[in-house]
C-alpha positions in Angstrom: 0.0 0.0 0.0 1.4 3.5 -1.1 2.1 5.8 2.0 3.6 9.1 3.1 6.5 9.5 5.6 6.4 10.8 9.1 9.3 12.8 11.0 9.6 10.1 13.5 10.1 7.4 10.6 12.6 9.7 8.9 14.6 10.2 12.2 14.7 6.6 12.6 16.0 6.1 9.0 18.5 8.7 9.6 19.8 7.2 12.9 21.0 4.1 11.2 24.7 3.5 10.3 25.9 0.3 9.0 28.3 -1.5 11.5 28.8 -4.7 9.4 28.4 -4.0 5.9 26.9 -1.2 3.5 23.6 0.1 3.1 21.6 0.4 -0.1 19.3 3.3 -0.7 17.3 2.9 -4.0 14.5 5.4 -5.3 12.3 4.5 -8.4 9.9 6.9 -10.1 6.6 5.2 -10.7 4.7 8.1 -11.9 2.4 6.9 -14.8 4.0 9.6 -17.1 7.5 8.1 -16.4 6.7 4.5 -16.2 3.5 3.7 -17.9 3.8 0.0 -17.9 5.3 -2.5 -15.5 7.9 -3.4 -18.2 9.2 0.2 -18.1 9.5 0.2 -14.5 11.2 -3.1 -14.6 14.0 -1.9 -17.1 14.7 1.3 -15.0 14.8 -0.7 -11.7 17.4 -3.1 -13.5 19.3 -0.2 -14.8 19.6 1.2 -11.2 20.7 -2.0 -9.7 23.2 -2.3 -12.5 24.5 1.3 -11.7 24.6 0.5 -8.3 26.8 -2.7 -8.9 29.2 -1.0 -10.8 29.5 2.3 -8.8 32.1 3.5 -6.3 30.1 2.5 -3.3 30.1 -1.2 -4.1 33.5 -1.3 -5.3 35.5 0.3 -2.5 38.8 -1.3 -1.7 38.3 -1.6 1.9 35.3 -4.0 1.5 35.9 -7.4 2.5 35.0 -10.6 0.6 32.2 -11.2 2.8 30.6 -7.6 2.4 31.0 -7.7 -1.4 29.1 -10.8 -1.3 26.3 -9.5 0.9 26.0 -6.4 -1.3 25.4 -8.7 -4.4 22.9 -10.7 -2.3 21.0 -7.4 -1.2 21.0 -6.1 -5.0 19.4 -9.5 -5.8 16.9 -9.3 -2.9 15.6 -6.0 -4.2 15.2 -7.3 -7.8 13.2 -10.4 -6.4 11.1 -8.2 -4.3 10.2 -6.0 -7.1 9.6 -8.9 -9.6 7.7 -11.2 -7.2 6.4 -9.4 -4.0 5.9 -5.6 -4.9 2.3 -4.4 -6.0 2.3 -0.8 -7.7 -1.5 -0.5 -6.2 -1.4 3.3 -6.6 2.2 3.8 -5.6 3.8 6.8 -7.6 7.2 6.0 -6.1 9.2 3.4 -4.4 12.1 3.8 -1.9 13.9 0.7 -0.8 16.6 0.6 2.1 18.7 -2.5 2.5 21.5 -3.5 4.5 21.5 -7.4 5.0 24.6 -7.7 7.3 22.8 -5.3 9.7 19.3 -6.9 9.3 17.8 -3.6 7.6 15.2 -4.2 5.1 12.5 -1.6 4.6 10.6 -1.2 1.1 8.3 1.8 1.1 5.8 2.2 -1.8 5.1 6.0 -1.5 2.0 8.2 -2.7 4.3 10.7 -4.6 7.0 10.4 -7.3 10.5 10.4 -6.4 13.7 10.6 -9.0 15.6 7.4 -9.8 18.6 7.0 -7.7 20.8 4.5 -5.9 23.3 5.1 -3.5 25.7 2.8 -1.5 27.3 3.7 1.8 27.4 3.3 5.5 24.2 5.5 6.0 21.0 5.7 4.1 20.3 8.5 1.5 17.3 10.3 2.7 17.3 13.7 1.0 14.6 12.4 -1.6 12.1 11.7 1.1 12.1 14.9 2.7 9.8 16.8 0.4 7.2 13.9 1.1 7.3 14.2 4.8 4.3 15.7 6.6 2.2 16.0 3.4 -1.0 15.5 5.3 0.1 12.0 7.0 -2.0 12.0 10.3 -4.3 14.6 9.3 -8.0 14.3 10.5 -10.9 14.6 8.2 -14.0 15.4 9.9 -17.5 15.2 8.3 -20.3 16.8 10.4 -23.8 17.7 9.9 -26.7 18.2 12.2 -27.1 14.3 12.5 -23.5 12.8 11.3 -20.2 13.3 12.9 -17.6 10.9 11.2 -13.9 11.4 11.8 -11.3 9.8 9.6 -7.4 10.0 10.0 -5.2 10.0 6.8 -2.8 7.1 7.3 -0.6 5.5 4.4 -2.4 7.6 1.8 -6.0 6.6 2.9 -8.6 7.7 5.1 -9.1 5.2 8.2 -12.0 5.2 10.4 -11.4 6.7 13.9 -15.0 7.6 15.3 -18.6 7.8 14.0 -21.4 9.5 15.6 -24.9 9.4 14.0 -28.0 10.6 15.8 -30.9 10.8 14.1 -33.0 13.9 14.6 -36.7 14.2 15.0 -38.7 15.2 11.8 -41.8 17.2 11.2 -44.0 14.1 11.4 -42.7 13.6 15.0 -44.1 16.7 16.4 -47.2 15.4 17.7 -48.9 17.8 19.9 -45.9 20.0 20.4 -46.0 23.6 19.1 -44.1 24.6 16.1 -41.6 26.7 18.1 -41.2 24.3 21.1 -40.6 21.5 18.7 -37.9 23.6 16.9 -36.3 24.5 20.1 -36.4 20.8 21.0 -34.5 19.9 17.6 -32.0 22.8 18.1 -31.0 21.4 21.4 -30.7 17.8 20.4 -28.6 19.1 17.3 -26.3 21.1 19.8 -25.8 18.2 22.0 -24.9 15.9 19.0 -22.4 18.8 17.8 -20.8 19.2 21.2 -20.3 15.3 21.7 -18.3 15.5 18.2 -16.4 18.7 19.1 -15.4 16.9 22.2 -14.1 13.9 20.7 -12.1 15.8 17.9 -10.7 18.1 20.7 -9.4 15.1 22.7 -7.8 13.8 19.5 -6.0 17.1 18.7 -4.7 17.0 22.2 -3.7 13.7 22.2 -2.1 13.6 18.6 -0.7 17.1 18.5 0.8 18.9 15.7 -1.6 17.7 13.0 -4.1 19.4 10.7 -7.6 19.1 10.6 -10.0 19.3 7.5 -13.8 20.0 8.1 -16.3 18.8 5.6 -19.5 20.7 6.4 -22.1 23.1 5.2 -21.7 26.8 5.8 -24.8 26.6 8.3 -23.2 23.5 10.2 -19.5 25.0 10.6 -21.0 28.2 11.9 -22.5 26.2 14.7 -19.8 23.6 15.2 -16.7 26.1 15.1 -17.7 27.9 18.6 -17.7 24.4 20.2 -14.2 23.6 19.5 -11.4 24.4 21.7 -8.9 27.1 20.6 -6.0 24.3 20.1 -8.6 22.5 17.6 -9.6 25.8 15.7 -5.8 26.6 15.3 -5.6 23.1 13.8 -8.0 23.4 11.2 -6.4 23.8 7.6 -9.6 24.7 5.9 -13.3 23.7 5.5 -14.7 21.9 2.4 -18.0 21.1 1.3 -19.2 17.7 1.0 -22.3 15.5 0.8 -23.0 14.0 4.5 -22.7 10.3 3.3 -19.5 11.0 0.7 -17.2 7.7 0.7 -13.7 8.4 2.2 -12.2 8.5 -1.6 -14.2 11.2 -2.4 -13.5 13.0 0.8 -9.7 12.5 0.3 -10.0 14.4 -2.8 -11.5 17.2 -1.3 -9.1 17.2 1.7 -5.8 17.2 -0.3 -6.1 20.5 -1.9 -7.0 22.0 1.6 -4.0 20.5 3.1 -1.7 21.6 0.2 -3.0 25.3 0.3 -2.3 24.9 4.1 1.2 23.8 3.5 1.8 26.6 1.0 0.5 29.0 3.7 2.8 27.5 6.1 5.9 27.6 3.7 5.2 31.2 3.2 5.1 32.1 7.0 8.6 30.0 7.3 10.3 31.8 4.4 9.3 35.2 5.5 10.5 34.5 9.0 13.9 33.4 7.3 13.9 36.6 5.4 13.3 38.7 8.4 15.9 36.8 10.5 18.5 37.0 7.9 17.9 40.7 6.9 19.0 41.7 10.5 21.7 39.2 10.8 19.6 37.3 13.5 18.8 33.6 13.9 19.2 32.5 10.2 22.0 31.3 7.9 22.1 31.7 4.1 24.3 29.4 1.8 26.2 26.0 2.1 29.0 27.4 4.6 27.1 28.9 7.2 24.3 26.3 7.1 26.4 23.2 7.2 28.5 24.7 10.0 25.3 25.5 12.1 23.9 22.0 11.3 27.1 20.4 12.7 26.6 22.7 15.8 23.1 21.5 16.4 21.9 25.1 16.2 19.4 24.2 13.2 15.7 24.5 14.0 14.3 24.3 10.6 16.6 23.5 7.5 15.3 25.1 4.4 16.3 24.1 0.8 14.9 24.8 -2.6 13.3 21.6 -3.9 15.1 20.3 -6.8 17.8 23.1 -6.5 20.1 22.5 -3.8 22.5 20.0 -4.8 26.5 20.2 -4.4 29.3 18.2 -2.9 30.4 18.7 0.7 32.6 17.0 3.3 32.2 15.1 6.3 34.7 13.9 9.1 34.8 10.2 9.4 35.8 10.5 13.0 33.2 12.9 14.8 30.7 13.1 11.9 30.9 17.0 11.3 30.1 18.4 8.0 31.4 21.3 6.1 31.2 23.0 2.7 35.1 23.0 1.7 37.1 22.2 4.9 40.0 19.7 4.1 40.5 18.8 7.7 37.9 18.8 10.5 38.1 22.0 12.6 37.6 19.9 15.8 39.9 17.1 15.6 42.0 17.6 12.5 40.9 14.5 10.6 41.0 14.7 6.9 37.4 15.4 5.9 35.9 12.7 3.2 34.1 14.2 0.2 30.6 13.5 -0.5 28.5 14.2 -3.5 25.5 14.7 -1.6 25.7 17.9 0.6 22.2 18.2 1.2 21.9 14.8 2.3 24.7 15.5 5.0 22.8 18.6 6.1 19.5 16.4 6.3 21.2 14.0 8.6 22.9 16.6 10.9 19.7 18.5 11.4 17.6 15.4 12.2 20.3 14.1 14.6 20.1 17.3 16.6 16.2 17.3 16.7 15.5 20.2 14.0 13.3 19.6 11.0 13.7 20.1 7.2 11.4 21.9 4.7 11.8 21.7 1.0 10.6 24.9 -0.4 8.2 24.1 -3.3 6.1 27.2 -3.9 8.7 30.0 -3.7 12.3 30.8 -5.2 13.4 32.7 -2.4 16.5 30.4 -1.7 17.9 30.3 -5.3 20.0 33.6 -4.6 21.8 32.0 -1.6 22.8 28.7 -3.3 19.4 27.0 -2.7 19.9 26.4 1.2 19.5 28.5 4.3 18.2 27.7 7.8 16.3 29.1 10.9 18.3 28.8 14.1 17.6 27.8 17.6 20.4 30.3 18.9 
């Protein structure tokens, strides 16, 4: 089943370092425009595996015979998985992380496309996953009407049931001997009780799950009644309100929710970039460019690493002894060890940021980072 990636999962992947062998990181683009048939995808996967087998990572002089054998076995395992086990089933991308000697095997069918790449090294190559993190994963979608209160959670690209409140309200034929005014007040009171129960459950979920977005599907009239019943924390989490039929299926609700979440993300991106501009303009808690950003990441000062999606690629260096990264240093400024060059400077920055508790934002909707080498950061101090 295709899925998105959470920050916790990305941090877990970032914390891995091969102790016994080498780690393979493979990304395959499965967008229908790129790989319209299974044969197209198989051809490109085999090309990637051949590229990995011929590359520097698989042919380092310091690899033992057992490590070389394990690498060949891992490449074969990926090929077998794709041939016999993998089900495309709506996936637009595929990431596979494999390190047999260190007991790592993690195939991840993805809800979004990723560029074709393969890397072999001691750590997992994670930069292509960053733009996919948090893209609605975990969001709550709430369908609410005067009778219905259905709460879903977006997980692995699908809406999963969380709670269902259905409370049929009295109809005009139930009025009996009541006056019209008294009957309407009774109906309104029952509706308020129903909306309050849904609001209380939603508030509890937002408090417990923390940091997620909420999409509400409701009529204007129902939203006007429902919104005042929500706690302030929940109202702050609402990414937007969509109009939907009360009994719309989850697939239809997901189609309505996704553009709402993407607009929320674009607004959030604008706020982050504008904050970065303000801090950089007054030489505050911000960096611009590779040299200052990698230094801050190594010092654990990065709160949010920002990079221009698709436009922040350059080599950098890493100290094999302490892990410090730098743009151009020949020797580690801390221990004097000769720095090792890596062609993936962004991946080094991502690992350092995650290791020190920061987050990473791939800037998609703006081009503000282009004048500063495509990378910058908001700092803690």
